[in-house]
C-alpha positions in Angstrom: -9.2 -1.7 -15.5 -5.4 -0.5 -14.3 -6.6 0.9 -11.1 -8.3 -1.7 -10.1 -5.7 -4.1 -10.5 -3.7 -1.9 -8.8 -6.0 -1.6 -5.6 -6.4 -5.1 -5.3 -2.7 -5.4 -5.1 -2.5 -2.4 -2.7 -4.9 -5.0 -0.9 -3.8 -8.2 -1.0 -0.3 -5.8 0.3 -2.1 -5.0 2.9 -3.3 -8.2 4.0 0.0 -9.9 4.2 1.3 -7.2 6.0 -1.2 -7.4 8.5 -0.9 -11.2 8.5 3.0 -11.1 8.8 2.3 -8.5 11.7 -0.7 -10.6 13.5 2.1 -13.8 12.9 5.1 -12.6 13.9 3.1 -10.7 17.8 1.7 -14.1 18.1 5.1 -15.6 17.7 7.0 -13.6 20.4 3.7 -14.0 22.9 3.5 -18.3 22.1 7.3 -18.2 21.8 8.6 -15.7 24.6 10.7 -18.6 26.6 13.7 -18.0 25.5 14.3 -20.1 22.2 17.1 -22.6 24.4 18.2 -23.0 27.8 22.0 -21.5 25.8 20.3 -18.4 25.7 18.3 -18.1 28.9 22.3 -19.3 30.5 23.7 -16.4 28.6 21.0 -14.1 30.7 21.8 -15.8 33.5 25.6 -15.3 33.6 25.5 -11.6 32.2 23.3 -10.8 35.8 25.6 -12.6 37.4 22.7 -14.5 39.1 23.5 -16.7 42.1 22.2 -20.2 42.0 19.4 -19.3 44.4 18.3 -16.9 41.4 18.6 -19.0 38.7 16.4 -21.5 39.9 14.2 -19.1 41.4 14.0 -17.3 37.5 13.6 -20.4 36.0 10.3 -21.0 37.8 9.0 -18.0 37.5 9.4 -17.9 33.6 8.6 -21.4 33.2 4.8 -20.8 34.8 5.2 -17.6 32.8 5.1 -19.1 29.8 2.5 -21.4 31.2 0.0 -18.8 31.6 0.8 -17.4 28.4 0.2 -20.3 26.6 -3.2 -21.4 28.7 -4.6 -17.4 27.0 -3.3 -18.2 23.6 -4.4 -21.7 23.5 -8.7 -20.5 22.9 -6.9 -18.2 20.2 -4.0 -20.2 18.6 -6.8 -21.7 16.2 -7.1 -18.2 14.6 -3.8 -17.1 14.3 -3.1 -20.1 12.9 -5.9 -19.3 10.3 -4.6 -16.4 9.8 -0.9 -17.1 9.2 -2.5 -20.1 6.3 -4.5 -17.0 4.6 -1.7 -14.9 4.7 0.8 -17.3 3.4 -1.9 -18.6 0.5 -1.8 -15.1 -0.3 1.7 -14.3 -0.2 2.3 -17.6 -2.7 -0.3 -15.7 -5.1 1.7 -12.8 -5.9 4.8 -14.7 -6.6 6.2 -17.0 -9.5 6.6 -20.5 -9.2 10.3 -20.5 -8.7 9.8 -18.1 -5.8 6.8 -19.9 -4.3 9.0 -22.8 -4.9 12.3 -20.7 -3.2 9.7 -19.8 0.1 8.5 -23.2 0.6 12.1 -24.5 0.5 12.2 -21.6 3.1 9.5 -22.5 5.2 10.4 -26.7 5.7 13.4 -25.5 6.9 12.4 -23.4 9.6 10.0 -26.2 10.4 13.0 -28.7 10.7 15.2 -25.9 13.1 11.9 -25.7 15.2 11.3 -29.4 15.7 15.3 -30.0 16.4 14.9 -27.5 18.9 11.5 -28.4 20.2 13.1 -31.9 20.7 16.2 -30.5 22.4 14.5 -28.2 25.0 13.9 -29.7 28.0 9.2 -30.7 28.4 7.4 -27.9 30.1 4.7 -29.4 33.0 1.7 -26.7 33.2 -0.1 -27.4 35.6 
């Protein structure tokens, strides 16, 4: 009986790790654009780009983001489903107090993301 519990826990842990890696990878791909314009400007400043170069870079990076978004659009529901399933598996391992703390972190992260999304200029994809 103890061995089957250990196997189940190892399987659950593996599933959570795989879900986390997939979620992290998808997040990198989906959000490959700098989180805000300030970080992009810092990069431009560090590289000492001219205004012409900055304008060209903005266009290139925005187009890249549009292309990545178009490629990811059909698989985004699957990625979201994997994240949701992994989250539920993580919650199943936690105590009620731990679940509550994690949910507060998730809510805070969602709040920061919505503020960040509202602050960045709207991207227009063709």
